[in-house]
N, C-alpha and C positions, 0 to 999 in steps of 0.2 A: 593681511599677509605677514605683518610683524608678529602677531600672536601665533600664527601658524608656524612661523620660523622658530619661535621659542618652544612651543609644544612639539612641533615636528622634529626638531633637532634633539630635544631632551628625551622624548619618547621615541627612541630609535630602536635598535636591536638590543641595547644594553640591558634593559629591564627583563627581556625575554631570555637572555643568557645568564642573567645575574643569579637566579636560584641555584644553578650548578656551580657558579663561581663562589657563592657564599655558603654552600652546603657544608663544607668542612668546618665552618665556624659555629654551626648549630644555632642555638637560641641567641647567641651573640649578634646574629644578623638582625634580629628584631630591634634591639637597642641601637644598632648601627643605623638603621633606617630612621629612627626618631632623631638621632643626632644629625644625620646628614640632611634630613628635610629642614630642621630648624636652622642649621648653618647656611643652607642654600637660600632660604628665605631672607636671611640677613644680607647675603651677597646680592640677591635680587634687589633688595632695598637700596644698596649702595649704587647699583647701576641706574635704577629708576631715579634716584636723587641727582646723580651726575647728569643724566640726560635732561632733567627738568632745569637744573641750575645753569648748565652750560649748553644750551640748546643749539648754539651755532657750531659746536665742536663736531668732528666727524668720528666720534667713538672713542674706544679705550686708548688708542695711541695719543690722542689730544689730551685726554684726562691725565694720563701719567706724565706727559710732557709738561703740563702746567705745574705739576708738583715736583718733579725730579729732573727735568731737563731731557734733552733728546737722546743722550746715550743710554740712560736707564730705560726710557720709553722704547727704544729700538730693541734692547735685549729682552724686555718683557714681551713685546709683540712678536719677536722672533720665536720665543718659547711657545707662545700661543699658536703661531703659524705652524711650528713643529707639531703641536698637539693636534692640529687640524689634519695634517698629513696622516698621522698615526691613527686618528679616529676613523678616517676613511678605510684604512686597512682593517681595523678591528671590526667595523660594521660589515664590511664585505665578508669577513670570516664568519660572523654571526649569521648573516643571511644564508650563506652556503650551508651552515649547520642546519637551518630549518628547511632548506631545499632538499636536504637528505631524507626528509620524510617522504618525498616523492621519488627521489633518485638515490637509493641506498648506496650506490657505488661511490657517491661523494664522501661517505664515511670511511670506506675501506681504501680508496685510492687518493692519496694526498696530492699527487701531481694533477689529477682531474679536478680536485677541489680547488687547488691553487689557480688553475686555468680559469675555472668558473668565477672565482673571486676577482681575478684580474679583469675579466670581461665586464663585471659589474662596475668596477672603478672607472673604467674608460667609457662605459655607456653614459655615466652621468657627467663626465668631463664634456662629452659631446652635447648633452642636453644643455649644460650651462653656457656652452659656447654660442648657443642660439639666443641668449639674452636674459636679462634679469626678470622680465615679465613672464617669459616661458618657464623659467625655473620656479618663480613664485607661484604660478598657476599649478604646476606639478606638486608643489609643497602643500597648497591648500587641499587638493584632492587627497594626497597621501595622509594628511593629518586627520581628515574626517574618517577615512577608512581604518586608520590605525587605532582609533578609539574603540572600535567594535570588539576586537579580541580582549581588551581590558574589561569591558562590561561582561563578556562571556565568562572570564575567569571569576569575576566577582559573583556572578550569578551561580556558577558551580559551587563556589565556597559557601554561599548562603544556603543553597539547596542541601549540601552535605551537613551543614550545621543544624538545619531544621529536621532533616530526615534521619541522619546517622551521626549524631554529635560525638559518639564514642570514637569515630574515625580519626578525630583530631588528637586523640590520646594514644593511638596505636603505634605511631612512629615518631614520638618525640625524640629529637636528637640527644645523644648522650654527652656531647662535648660540653665540658664545664664552662661556665661564664667567667671571664677574666678580663682585666683591663687591657692587656696586650691584644687578645683576640678581638675585643670590641674596637680597638683602635685600627687594627688591620682591616677588619670587616667594614668599618666606616669609610676607609680609603677606597676600597673596591666599590662600595655602594655609591660613592661620589661620582664615579664614572657615568652611572645611569642618570645622574642629575646634571651633568655638564650640559651647558646650552642656555642657562638662564640669562646669559649676557647677549644672546644672539640678536635681539632686537636693537641693541645699542651699536653693534658692529657696523651696520650700514646706515647709521644715524644721519650721515650727510646726504642721503638720498631719500629720507623719509619725510613725508608731508607732516608739518606741525610736530616735530620730534619732542618738544617740551611736554606735549600731552600724549602723543601716540606711544612713544617708547616706554615711559613709566607704566602706562596702563597695560600694554602688551606684556611687559616684563612681569608685573605682579600677577595678572590674570593667568598667564601661562605657567608660572612657577607654582602658584597655589593649586591649580588644577592638577598638575603633574604630581606634586607632593601628596595630595589626597589619594590619587589613584594608586601610586606606588605603595603607600602605607596599607591600603586596603588589600592589594593583591600579593604583597610580599610574603605574608605568613602562610598562605594557602598551600603552595607546593612544599614548603619547608615542613609542614606538619602532616601532609597527606601522602608523601612519598618517602620511603626509607632513605636515610641519609646517604648511605653508600651508593645506592642506585641513582639518587639525584645528583651526586657529585660527578658521576661519569656520564651524565646525559648530554647529548648534543642539542636536544630540543626539549627542554624541561616542561614547558607549558603544553606542548603537543603531547608529550608522554602523560601528563596529568589528565588531559581530556580522554586520551585513548584508554587510560586505566579505568576511568569511571563511566565513560559514555560510548566506548567502542572506537574502532580504528578510523572510521569515516570522520568523526568529529575532530580527532587529532589532526588529520590532514587538512580539514577545513580551517582550523585555527592556524596551522602552519602557513597556509596560503595568505591569510590576513597579516601574519607576522612578517612574512617576506615583503609584502607591500609596505608595512611599517618601516622595515629596514631600508627598503629602496627609497622611501621618502626622506629618511634621515641622511642617507648617503647623498641624495640630491642637495639637501639643505647644507650639509657640511662642506660639500664641494663649492657651493655658492659662497659660504663664509670664507673659505680658503682664498678665493679670488679677491674678495673684498678686503681682506687683511693685507694681502700683497699690494693691492692698489693703494690702500691707505699708507702703508710704509713708504711706497715710492713717491706718493704725493708729498710726504713730509721730508723727502730728500734722503731717506735711509736705505733705499734700494734703487737700482738702476731704473730710469724712467721707462725702459722697454717693458718692464713687468706691469706697468700701469697703463701702457698704451692700449686703447680700446680697438676692437675689431669693428666690422661694419654693423654689428648688433650692439655696440656700446659696452662690451665686456672685455676685461684684460685677458686675452686669449693665451698669451705666453705664461701668465701666472697659473692658469688652469692646467696647461700642458706640463709645466714644471711640477706642479702639485701631483698630477697623475703619475709622473715618473717616480717621485720619491715615495708616494704611497705604495706603488707597486713593489719597490725595493723592500720596504718595511714588511709588506705582506709576505713576500717570498722568503725573507730571512726568518720568519716565525712559523713556517709551515712544517718544520720538522717535529713540532709538538702536536698533540691532539687538538681538535677544534676547540674544546673547552679550555685546554691549557694555553693554547696560543691566544685565545680571546682574553683570558684572565691576565696574562702577562702584558699584552698590549694595552688593556684597559688601565692598568696601574701606571704604565709609562705615560699614557695620555693625561692621566690625573696629575702626575708629577710635573708635566710640562705646562699644564693649564693653571695650576695653583699660583705660580708667580704673578699672573695677571690679576687673579682674584685678590691676592694679598696686597699687591701694590695699588690697585684701584681703591681698595678699602682704606689702606694707609694714606692714600692721596687725599681722601676726604678729611682725615684728621689733620694732615699737614696744611691743607688749604684753609681749614677752619682756624688753626692756630695763627695763620698769616692774615686772617681777616678777609680772605678772598671768596668767602661764601656769603650769602645774604645775611642780613642782620638776624641774629638768633631769635627764633620764635619757637613755638611748641613743635611745629613740623620739622624745623631744622635740628632742634635738640634731639628728637627721636631718630633722625637720620644719622647724626653723629654717634649716638649710642649704638645704633645698628652697625655702623662702620667699625666701631671698637669690638663688638661681638664677632663680626665677620673676620677681623684680624685674628682674634683668639681661635676661631674655628679653623682658619687656614693653617695656623701653627699646629693645631691638633692633627689635621690631616697630613701635614708633612711628617709628623712623627710616625704615622702608620704606614708610610709608603714602602719602607724596606730598602736595603742597601742596593740590591741589583737594579731595581727599577729607577731609583734615584740617580744612580751612576749613569744609566742609559739616558735619562732625561737631561742630566748635566752635560754629558758628552754632546748630545744633539744640540743643546742650547749654546754651548761654547763654540760650536761650529759657526755661529753667527758672528763671533768676534772678528775673524779674518775677513768676513764679508764686509763688515762695517769699516774696518781699517782700510781694506783695498779700495772700497768705493770712495772713502774720504780722500785718499791719495789721488785717485783719478780726478775728482773734482778740483783738488788743489792744483794739479798740473794744468787743468783746463782753465784755471783762473776764476773758477766759480766759487761762491760762498759754500763752505763745507756742508753744514747742516742748518737749515733755517730755524731760528729760534722764535718761539711764540712771544709777541709783544707783552 
């Protein structure tokens, strides 16, 4: 289930909408994927090492608290929690984009599309309210099904290369390669790779986390990176750039273009299943993050209080409300435009956790709080340093609008932290429990 959580949350709807989002950048997109895959492998290495070294911790909150204290840990996890809300909104928009292959009215009627996306968000809130095992079982089934369209795209690409190799030269994008475009494209591509940390988030509920979490993190990240690099170039080179940039369902359009309309609809059906699996997984992670923050004393205990199925029902309901608000605020744009903007906001809100967990490894190493240096630990520290550099690179490519949105959403956590600290002080309770 941990590996399915990594693969299922990472391979969501992002990769299937990404060709349209990256089309304006032309061939810069290929270099962006190489940078993104390498950077995310370093980040995965960070989380794998943290889970192995601090097996009794309950995930990223505890890791950052060890290095930087509770205030920084809260702000980092608040950012991550925000990214989970917005992720659910972005995934729902992407799923509706592919549902338009069966219901064209979803493309022309934005109110209908918004209503359909809202229904999907709340469907998986209800699924997760049924318990962790129910959500985990749905995740395993969705992960198996979502790999099928990936192999279909790879198969089409290989077939075209063998039968009609000239097709790859007919629509080469004319956008020039530049450092600025490469940086911006890398940031957008990172959205499709978000999720490499998902096995570590519920670490406190995982059997033998010192072995399970690192293996699931590495296996899931490597599998996803290989698939993404294989399928990313195919629509970019086989579909005209302008047409690809305006597509609501680029992979379905690709198959329809070469194999007929029925094949595109079949692929769209699998992609919808893939997106639904990711929506389920990210809803699960949203509840786990809220519960972790509440257990560490940074959010009201009500958000961590379990229902009869052992899950934090109030956290799921709250996340459903804010994801719905984010979704409605961005439906004035096209499906592709709304998805692209939300994906960059998610990346901006997600990066602080990647950056601080990577930096935490270096801080704890300098303090002598990691195991005696050996070959494995040395490689881990080097990977953490490279992950820090990669996160700084990604921050540069985010852009002012998305960065300001993410900053505003993140700063909204400050009054929450301050208010809850005052409530605890008035009640005569210790403000925020510190790790020994």
